[in-house]
Backbone bond lengths (Angstrom), bond angles and torsions (degrees), N, CA, C in turn:
res aa  C-N    CA-C-N  psi(-1)  N-CA   C-N-CA  omega(-1)  CA-C   N-CA-C  phi
1 M - - - 1.468 - - 1.519 110.06 -
2 S 1.305 118.42 131.55 1.465 122.14 -178.56 1.512 110.11 -74.08
3 S 1.336 115.95 160.46 1.464 120.18 178.89 1.515 110.74 -64.00
4 G 1.330 116.95 -30.80 1.463 119.11 179.53 1.502 112.30 -68.22
5 S 1.371 116.28 -41.21 1.455 118.50 -179.25 1.523 111.54 -68.45
6 K 1.340 117.25 -29.25 1.459 120.30 178.20 1.519 111.61 -65.16
7 Q 1.324 116.99 -25.16 1.451 120.42 -176.61 1.525 112.04 -84.67
8 R 1.320 118.68 -8.46 1.465 121.39 -178.54 1.532 109.91 -108.20
9 I 1.320 115.53 126.18 1.462 122.28 178.87 1.522 108.23 -111.91
10 Q 1.328 116.08 130.72 1.459 121.17 -176.37 1.534 111.22 -112.99
11 D 1.323 115.92 134.65 1.468 123.59 167.15 1.527 112.42 50.83
12 E 1.316 115.32 54.76 1.459 121.12 -179.45 1.533 110.61 -94.21
13 P 1.345 118.80 124.80 1.470 120.44 174.92 1.525 110.18 -59.08
14 A 1.336 116.47 134.25 1.464 119.30 -175.16 1.523 110.98 -159.82
15 F 1.319 114.52 160.20 1.463 122.86 171.48 1.523 108.54 -127.55
16 V 1.327 116.77 145.99 1.459 121.89 172.75 1.523 108.25 -84.74
17 L 1.335 116.77 120.99 1.462 121.11 177.50 1.518 111.78 -88.12
18 H 1.327 115.78 -34.04 1.464 120.83 -176.46 1.529 108.05 -162.70
19 S 1.308 116.96 150.73 1.467 120.79 175.74 1.520 109.55 -146.93
20 Y 1.327 115.38 152.69 1.471 119.88 176.75 1.530 109.33 -151.13
21 P 1.332 116.62 153.34 1.471 120.34 -176.59 1.521 111.78 -62.29
22 F 1.324 114.04 146.11 1.455 121.45 177.11 1.520 108.29 -135.68
23 R 1.317 115.29 122.62 1.467 121.49 -175.13 1.532 109.52 54.06
24 E 1.330 117.99 -150.15 1.468 118.60 -171.17 1.511 113.63 -83.28
25 T 1.326 118.13 -34.45 1.467 118.95 -170.37 1.527 114.07 -129.36
26 S 1.320 118.25 2.17 1.464 119.90 -172.59 1.520 112.58 -109.09
27 L 1.327 115.76 172.98 1.457 123.73 176.61 1.521 109.54 -130.49
28 I 1.327 115.93 144.69 1.454 120.88 166.32 1.525 106.58 -101.09
29 L 1.333 116.76 126.28 1.450 122.50 -179.65 1.523 109.55 -108.23
30 D 1.325 116.45 133.80 1.458 121.08 167.52 1.517 105.52 -98.99
31 V 1.321 116.49 112.01 1.463 123.15 -167.36 1.522 110.35 -113.53
32 F 1.322 116.36 141.81 1.461 122.52 169.72 1.522 107.27 -107.69
33 S 1.336 116.15 108.41 1.459 121.15 -177.98 1.524 109.73 -105.93
34 R 1.317 115.64 155.94 1.467 119.09 -173.02 1.529 112.72 -69.89
35 S 1.319 117.89 -45.79 1.464 120.94 -172.96 1.523 114.25 -101.96
36 H 1.344 117.05 -8.51 1.467 119.96 -176.34 1.516 112.74 -124.39
37 G 1.336 116.85 3.88 1.455 119.95 176.84 1.508 113.48 73.08
38 R 1.317 115.00 -151.88 1.464 121.16 -177.28 1.528 109.41 -91.05
39 L 1.320 116.59 133.80 1.456 120.72 -179.23 1.526 110.45 -154.48
40 A 1.319 114.78 162.28 1.465 121.58 178.67 1.519 109.32 -100.24
41 I 1.336 115.71 135.32 1.468 121.86 -179.85 1.524 108.42 -134.44
42 V 1.318 116.96 134.60 1.457 120.69 174.24 1.525 109.04 -93.60
43 A 1.328 115.29 129.17 1.471 121.95 176.56 1.522 107.22 -103.92
44 R 1.315 116.41 96.93 1.459 120.86 -173.90 1.535 110.40 -72.24
45 G 1.315 115.01 131.97 1.457 120.85 177.74 1.519 114.69 73.53
46 A 1.335 117.77 8.71 1.468 120.06 -174.32 1.526 113.07 -66.39
47 R 1.332 117.53 -19.05 1.470 120.37 -178.47 1.528 112.47 -97.01
48 R 1.326 117.03 2.09 1.462 118.66 176.18 1.520 109.65 -68.33
49 P 1.336 118.09 146.00 1.470 121.44 -176.00 1.517 113.90 -55.91
50 R 1.313 118.15 -35.46 1.457 121.07 -176.35 1.527 113.37 -101.15
51 S 1.325 117.24 11.43 1.464 119.54 -179.10 1.523 110.87 -67.95
52 A 1.327 115.47 136.63 1.469 120.47 177.15 1.519 111.43 -67.47
53 L 1.342 116.91 -14.69 1.460 120.71 -178.40 1.529 112.65 -87.04
54 R 1.321 117.29 -14.41 1.464 120.08 -179.89 1.534 109.47 -62.16
55 G 1.298 115.89 129.31 1.453 120.23 -179.85 1.513 114.57 79.92
56 L 1.325 116.91 -2.55 1.465 120.60 -178.44 1.525 111.86 -98.59
57 L 1.324 117.00 -38.39 1.457 121.95 -174.04 1.524 110.10 -86.35
58 M 1.326 115.46 68.13 1.461 122.56 -175.04 1.525 111.07 -104.81
59 N 1.335 115.23 153.23 1.458 120.33 172.54 1.524 110.68 -64.15
60 F 1.328 115.53 148.88 1.467 124.18 170.24 1.530 114.59 69.20
61 Q 1.310 117.98 11.00 1.457 120.91 177.51 1.525 110.14 -112.16
62 P 1.332 118.23 128.33 1.469 120.43 -179.23 1.519 111.47 -67.05
63 L 1.323 115.54 128.71 1.462 121.82 -177.18 1.522 109.86 -125.38
64 S 1.319 114.87 159.23 1.454 122.61 168.89 1.528 106.20 -115.86
65 L 1.333 116.45 113.38 1.459 121.06 -174.08 1.527 110.98 -112.42
66 S 1.321 114.76 144.38 1.460 121.90 170.97 1.521 107.59 -123.45
67 W 1.342 116.29 135.93 1.460 119.30 -178.90 1.522 109.86 -147.89
68 F 1.328 115.42 169.95 1.460 120.60 177.54 1.521 109.16 -141.07
69 G 1.335 114.50 165.62 1.457 120.48 -177.78 1.516 111.13 105.61
70 K 1.333 116.66 158.66 1.459 120.55 -178.72 1.521 112.07 -133.47
71 G 1.320 117.28 10.54 1.451 120.38 178.82 1.520 111.17 -81.92
72 E 1.326 115.63 -165.66 1.464 120.63 -179.62 1.519 111.21 -65.53
73 V 1.347 116.60 -33.10 1.462 121.26 178.14 1.523 108.71 -122.29
74 R 1.340 116.50 116.98 1.457 120.76 177.26 1.524 110.13 -82.54
75 T 1.325 116.08 174.75 1.464 121.68 -178.88 1.522 109.92 -118.03
76 L 1.320 116.31 126.78 1.458 121.37 -179.39 1.526 110.43 -69.82
77 H 1.333 115.35 132.92 1.463 121.05 176.21 1.525 110.80 -100.06
78 S 1.332 117.42 -45.60 1.460 120.87 179.16 1.520 109.90 -157.10
79 A 1.324 115.51 160.75 1.468 121.31 178.77 1.516 108.86 -145.73
80 E 1.323 115.57 138.23 1.460 120.52 176.60 1.521 109.43 -132.30
81 W 1.317 115.83 135.94 1.457 121.78 176.91 1.514 109.46 -77.25
82 Q 1.331 116.73 133.78 1.463 121.00 -176.43 1.526 113.62 -97.68
83 G 1.333 117.52 -18.62 1.464 121.07 176.81 1.519 113.22 72.81
84 G 1.326 115.00 -179.28 1.452 121.34 176.30 1.511 115.58 92.25
85 Q 1.333 117.79 -10.54 1.459 121.61 -179.19 1.525 109.63 -110.85
86 P 1.339 118.33 112.91 1.470 119.55 176.54 1.525 110.56 -61.42
87 Y 1.332 115.77 151.36 1.466 119.74 177.20 1.522 109.42 -68.50
88 L 1.317 116.43 134.94 1.460 120.98 178.12 1.520 109.68 -78.78
89 Q 1.325 116.02 142.99 1.452 121.39 -178.66 1.521 109.89 -136.33
90 G 1.325 115.79 156.24 1.458 121.72 173.58 1.518 113.04 57.56
91 T 1.326 115.31 -132.56 1.461 121.00 -178.19 1.518 111.40 -62.23
92 A 1.333 117.34 -37.15 1.471 120.48 178.45 1.526 110.70 -59.50
93 L 1.317 117.30 -37.13 1.461 121.20 178.83 1.529 110.70 -65.81
94 M 1.338 116.45 -43.88 1.461 119.23 177.83 1.523 111.02 -63.18
95 C 1.336 116.67 -37.70 1.465 120.09 177.36 1.526 110.48 -63.78
96 G 1.328 117.17 -38.35 1.450 120.87 177.35 1.520 112.01 -61.39
97 F 1.326 116.41 -42.83 1.467 119.70 177.37 1.527 111.04 -64.64
98 Y 1.333 116.18 -33.51 1.468 120.24 176.71 1.526 110.48 -64.27
99 L 1.333 117.08 -44.97 1.461 120.31 176.39 1.527 110.89 -57.23
100 N 1.332 115.85 -45.76 1.462 119.80 -178.95 1.521 111.70 -62.20
101 E 1.339 116.15 -39.48 1.462 119.06 -179.55 1.530 110.70 -67.39
102 L 1.327 117.12 -36.18 1.460 119.81 174.62 1.527 110.67 -59.94
103 L 1.334 116.70 -47.60 1.463 120.64 -178.37 1.525 111.09 -64.66
104 L 1.315 117.37 -40.22 1.463 120.83 -179.47 1.522 111.47 -63.53
105 N 1.324 116.56 -33.53 1.462 120.16 -175.39 1.520 113.84 -92.15
106 L 1.335 117.59 -22.22 1.465 119.57 -173.70 1.527 114.21 -110.53
107 L 1.330 118.46 -20.92 1.462 120.38 -179.59 1.525 110.52 -89.78
108 A 1.326 116.09 130.77 1.462 120.16 173.45 1.526 109.65 -75.31
109 R 1.317 117.03 153.77 1.460 121.30 177.30 1.533 110.52 -66.58
110 D 1.332 115.65 146.01 1.468 123.12 173.54 1.530 112.57 57.18
111 D 1.327 116.70 34.94 1.456 122.04 178.49 1.533 108.15 -120.83
112 P 1.332 118.23 98.70 1.475 120.71 -173.56 1.526 113.07 -65.06
113 H 1.319 115.25 140.89 1.469 122.75 174.11 1.522 107.06 -140.89
114 E 1.321 115.62 79.19 1.468 119.64 -173.83 1.520 112.50 -63.39
115 Q 1.328 117.72 -42.93 1.461 120.30 179.26 1.518 111.21 -64.90
116 L 1.324 117.13 -38.96 1.459 120.53 177.99 1.521 110.43 -66.03
117 F 1.333 117.45 -37.99 1.463 120.95 177.09 1.527 109.93 -59.55
118 D 1.325 117.08 -46.70 1.465 120.52 179.69 1.526 110.96 -64.23
119 Y 1.330 116.58 -38.13 1.466 120.05 179.99 1.531 110.47 -68.92
120 Y 1.318 116.79 -37.12 1.473 120.96 176.27 1.526 110.14 -61.38
121 A 1.326 117.01 -45.79 1.469 120.52 178.78 1.527 110.78 -60.97
122 A 1.334 116.91 -42.49 1.461 120.49 178.82 1.525 111.17 -66.38
123 T 1.336 116.78 -34.44 1.465 120.82 179.75 1.522 111.05 -67.86
124 L 1.325 117.39 -37.76 1.469 120.08 176.37 1.524 110.81 -61.49
125 L 1.321 117.07 -38.95 1.467 120.31 176.77 1.518 110.82 -65.55
126 R 1.328 117.26 -39.61 1.466 120.18 177.17 1.526 110.98 -62.53
127 L 1.310 116.71 -42.59 1.471 119.69 179.11 1.523 110.88 -61.03
128 A 1.340 116.34 -36.28 1.460 120.36 -178.12 1.522 112.28 -73.96
129 H 1.333 117.89 -31.94 1.464 121.25 -169.99 1.525 114.29 -107.73
130 E 1.345 118.20 -22.88 1.454 120.37 -175.69 1.524 110.75 -109.37
131 T 1.322 116.39 161.82 1.464 120.95 -175.62 1.521 113.39 -104.71
132 D 1.342 118.44 -20.34 1.463 120.49 -179.98 1.530 108.77 -84.97
133 H 1.333 114.53 76.51 1.466 119.31 -175.92 1.527 111.73 -65.91
134 A 1.342 117.39 -32.03 1.464 119.82 -179.31 1.528 110.43 -61.37
135 A 1.340 116.84 -44.79 1.464 119.98 178.54 1.524 110.74 -62.41
136 T 1.326 117.05 -39.90 1.466 121.03 178.98 1.525 110.85 -61.53
137 L 1.339 116.40 -41.63 1.458 120.00 179.45 1.524 111.25 -66.47
138 R 1.349 117.03 -43.11 1.469 119.37 179.70 1.528 111.00 -60.05
139 C 1.325 116.80 -43.06 1.464 120.28 179.10 1.520 110.89 -60.88
140 F 1.324 116.72 -43.35 1.465 119.70 -178.72 1.527 110.76 -68.06
141 E 1.332 117.44 -44.06 1.462 120.37 -179.82 1.527 110.62 -58.49
142 K 1.322 116.45 -44.73 1.467 120.63 179.95 1.529 110.70 -63.39
143 H 1.330 116.40 -43.34 1.462 120.88 -179.49 1.532 110.54 -66.52
144 L 1.313 116.87 -39.05 1.465 121.07 179.20 1.526 110.83 -61.55
145 L 1.331 117.19 -48.09 1.461 119.87 179.88 1.527 110.95 -62.14
146 Q 1.319 116.40 -37.82 1.461 119.96 177.66 1.523 110.91 -62.47
147 E 1.338 117.04 -44.43 1.470 121.15 -179.84 1.528 111.69 -63.71
148 L 1.324 116.69 -30.29 1.462 120.75 -178.70 1.519 112.50 -86.10
149 G 1.342 116.50 0.89 1.456 120.21 177.87 1.505 114.31 93.55
150 Y 1.344 117.13 13.61 1.461 121.55 -179.61 1.529 110.71 -116.97
151 A 1.315 116.90 47.42 1.462 120.80 -176.12 1.530 110.88 -59.90
152 L 1.322 115.89 139.27 1.456 121.10 179.94 1.526 110.41 -81.76
153 A 1.331 116.56 133.47 1.460 121.85 173.01 1.521 107.30 -90.75
154 L 1.330 116.46 104.02 1.456 120.62 -169.64 1.524 114.03 -112.02
155 D 1.304 119.16 -16.69 1.461 120.25 -176.29 1.522 113.52 -112.89
156 R 1.337 117.23 1.28 1.460 121.42 179.78 1.526 110.20 -136.20
157 E 1.331 115.73 146.28 1.450 120.17 175.25 1.525 110.35 -69.76
158 A 1.308 115.67 147.61 1.458 120.38 176.75 1.526 109.56 -70.07
159 G 1.312 115.58 140.24 1.456 120.07 175.82 1.509 114.39 89.43
160 N 1.347 118.14 -60.86 1.464 119.06 -174.61 1.522 113.80 -98.70
161 G 1.330 118.17 -12.38 1.451 120.91 176.27 1.513 115.51 74.49
162 K 1.335 117.39 11.04 1.461 119.66 178.42 1.522 110.70 -65.98
163 A 1.334 115.59 144.55 1.460 120.34 179.89 1.526 110.47 -64.71
164 I 1.331 116.49 137.95 1.458 121.41 175.66 1.530 109.33 -66.50
165 Q 1.320 115.69 135.35 1.467 121.97 178.31 1.520 109.23 -103.97
166 A 1.334 116.74 128.36 1.460 121.37 -173.92 1.513 112.83 -57.60
167 E 1.338 117.50 -35.47 1.462 120.45 -172.81 1.530 113.56 -86.65
168 L 1.337 117.34 -7.96 1.463 120.68 -177.64 1.524 112.04 -91.09
169 C 1.334 115.28 161.31 1.463 121.39 177.62 1.534 109.68 -101.93
170 Y 1.319 115.40 143.44 1.455 121.35 -178.56 1.525 109.57 -134.45
171 R 1.323 114.75 170.14 1.462 121.18 170.47 1.528 106.70 -128.03
172 Y 1.328 116.71 126.82 1.470 120.70 -177.36 1.527 108.68 -97.34
173 A 1.332 115.55 115.81 1.463 121.77 -178.52 1.525 109.66 -100.56
174 V 1.307 116.16 131.16 1.469 121.46 179.00 1.529 109.52 -57.52
175 E 1.327 115.79 134.98 1.467 124.61 178.88 1.523 113.42 68.67
176 R 1.337 117.41 5.03 1.467 119.91 175.06 1.523 110.24 -122.16
177 G 1.326 116.77 -54.36 1.448 120.46 -179.23 1.514 111.57 121.87
178 A 1.338 116.48 -156.33 1.457 122.45 -175.34 1.527 110.90 -83.57
179 L 1.331 114.82 128.24 1.453 121.50 179.34 1.528 108.95 -120.54
180 P 1.332 118.61 146.91 1.460 119.74 175.10 1.524 110.27 -58.24
181 D 1.317 116.92 138.72 1.463 120.98 -179.40 1.528 108.97 -77.92
182 D 1.335 115.41 104.05 1.466 120.27 -178.89 1.520 112.08 -102.00
183 G 1.340 115.55 14.69 1.458 119.57 178.44 1.511 114.59 91.70
184 D 1.339 117.89 -4.92 1.465 121.56 178.49 1.522 109.41 -78.15
185 T 1.317 116.37 99.50 1.468 120.55 -175.45 1.527 112.59 -75.27
186 Q 1.333 116.88 -4.84 1.463 120.02 179.48 1.520 112.08 -85.12
187 T 1.320 117.69 -12.06 1.467 121.35 -174.55 1.522 111.13 -110.75
188 G 1.317 116.18 117.33 1.451 121.75 169.34 1.517 116.15 68.36
189 L 1.320 114.14 179.48 1.460 123.77 -178.62 1.519 109.49 -100.79
190 P 1.342 118.55 128.71 1.467 119.42 -179.64 1.524 112.15 -70.14
191 L 1.340 115.20 132.23 1.461 121.87 -179.19 1.518 109.46 -143.46
192 L 1.316 115.90 148.98 1.451 120.72 171.97 1.530 109.11 -81.28
193 G 1.327 115.95 145.70 1.452 119.49 178.43 1.512 112.45 -55.97
194 K 1.328 116.76 -36.94 1.462 120.33 179.20 1.523 111.43 -59.83
195 T 1.328 116.96 -36.67 1.462 119.98 178.08 1.525 110.68 -61.49
196 L 1.321 116.93 -44.93 1.465 120.63 -179.75 1.524 111.10 -62.75
197 L 1.330 116.50 -43.09 1.463 119.93 -179.35 1.526 110.99 -69.13
198 D 1.334 117.11 -37.99 1.468 120.22 176.12 1.529 110.62 -61.77
199 M 1.337 116.65 -42.78 1.459 120.25 179.33 1.529 111.04 -64.07
200 A 1.329 116.30 -38.16 1.462 119.65 178.33 1.519 111.05 -60.90
201 A 1.341 115.83 -31.26 1.464 121.45 -178.68 1.528 112.57 -96.70
202 D 1.351 117.11 5.67 1.479 121.68 -176.30 1.530 110.85 54.29
203 E 1.309 116.33 45.20 1.460 122.60 -179.53 1.537 108.34 -118.39
204 Y 1.331 116.27 115.27 1.462 120.16 -172.07 1.526 113.30 -126.34
205 T 1.322 118.01 23.92 1.464 120.14 -177.09 1.526 112.18 -76.37
206 D 1.327 117.71 -27.14 1.464 120.64 178.68 1.535 109.19 -70.20
207 P 1.353 117.57 128.30 1.475 120.26 -177.34 1.528 113.45 -58.29
208 L 1.341 117.12 -39.29 1.468 119.19 179.51 1.525 110.49 -68.06
209 T 1.323 116.86 -40.34 1.465 120.28 175.79 1.527 110.55 -59.95
210 A 1.328 116.86 -44.39 1.465 120.95 179.63 1.525 110.89 -59.67
211 Q 1.338 116.43 -42.32 1.463 120.56 -178.49 1.527 111.56 -69.94
212 Q 1.336 116.58 -49.37 1.461 119.28 -176.19 1.523 112.39 -70.50
213 S 1.326 117.50 -34.09 1.469 119.39 178.62 1.522 110.86 -66.80
214 K 1.330 116.66 -37.18 1.462 119.56 176.48 1.528 110.55 -62.05
215 Q 1.345 116.46 -43.02 1.461 120.31 179.40 1.522 111.38 -63.63
216 L 1.334 115.94 -43.30 1.462 119.46 -179.29 1.521 111.71 -64.73
217 M 1.330 117.07 -46.60 1.461 119.37 -179.06 1.521 111.34 -63.86
218 R 1.325 116.90 -34.52 1.465 119.02 178.39 1.523 110.85 -65.40
219 V 1.344 116.91 -42.50 1.465 120.68 178.43 1.533 110.52 -61.90
220 L 1.323 116.32 -46.68 1.467 120.42 -177.32 1.526 111.83 -66.55
221 L 1.326 116.42 -44.13 1.469 119.24 -179.62 1.519 111.13 -66.26
222 N 1.339 117.48 -41.12 1.464 120.09 177.47 1.522 110.64 -58.92
223 H 1.317 116.45 -37.81 1.471 120.41 178.90 1.525 110.23 -63.34
224 H 1.327 116.97 -47.85 1.463 119.79 -176.51 1.529 112.66 -76.11
225 L 1.329 116.90 -21.84 1.466 119.82 176.08 1.520 111.97 -78.30
226 G 1.310 117.02 -14.39 1.458 120.69 175.59 1.519 114.18 62.27
227 G 1.316 117.07 37.58 1.457 120.59 177.14 1.513 115.42 94.40
228 K 1.327 117.53 -6.20 1.464 119.51 177.63 1.530 110.16 -67.33
229 I 1.325 116.16 139.40 1.459 121.91 179.56 1.527 109.20 -94.02
230 L 1.336 116.84 128.65 1.460 121.50 174.95 1.525 108.16 -90.03
231 H 1.323 116.47 109.88 1.462 120.69 -174.39 1.522 111.64 -66.14
232 T 1.327 117.18 -36.63 1.458 118.68 -179.36 1.526 111.09 -67.59
233 R 1.324 117.33 -33.73 1.463 119.53 178.57 1.519 110.57 -65.10
234 E 1.330 116.46 -36.12 1.453 119.44 177.18 1.528 110.96 -63.83
235 L 1.320 116.07 -33.10 1.466 119.86 -178.43 1.524 112.53 -76.45
236 I 1.331 116.60 -35.49 1.462 118.29 -171.90 1.527 114.52 -102.40
237 K 1.315 117.73 -4.38 1.459 118.05 -172.28 1.532 112.61 -64.39
238 D 1.331 117.47 -21.02 1.450 120.00 177.86 1.537 113.22 -97.52
239 L 1.328 116.56 2.05 1.460 120.26 -179.60 1.524 109.90 -96.56
240 Q 1.295 117.38 118.88 1.463 123.47 176.00 1.524 112.74 52.16
241 K 1.341 116.26 28.49 1.471 121.75 176.00 1.526 112.86 54.24
242 L 1.330 115.55 45.09 1.463 120.41 179.97 1.510 111.50 -76.69
């Protein structure tokens, strides 16, 4: 394969995570692609009134993109809408922006995550069709951390490997896991064993599980975000107790 052909990517499944104007008529896209990870692409002329790309390069819509170049910002060659994803509205739309902000802040550039890409696409469908958006977000957050190498240990105690007991109380310490609650309020977040087991099974119907899992995921994500503020989370945290 020639060096020139290596620089051209054809018909790659992708989603637009974010876009902003560039010069007079173009757009810079922050894209999450299935086989090439997150990358920046310039869509030249995309803002011209008669551009075929106007109205096509939207968030949350499955696209097939072709681009070329190997620098920090590639150049878009073509884009096709793949369909099948209903438009997100209301709270589901805000949740979608939250997912995108997580990916923008936690995914490194040019680092492929094919399974995460497929899970993101499935999560967008869940947001469009289901009403328990909080459960959908918890599932995605847990899956995202797992893909990044920060999998949660939810069914075993840290250190000794003892099985978590639903009726017992624990404290979950960042980078360690679940510890027996010995009354030390300085260590970890207090959680019921049932919450940990429910999270392991992606089951969030119990109100206490929903509340404690949200608290735990917020602590863990804040740790991995390193102090970065998620603006969409600030907007939606009071909506439907997300």
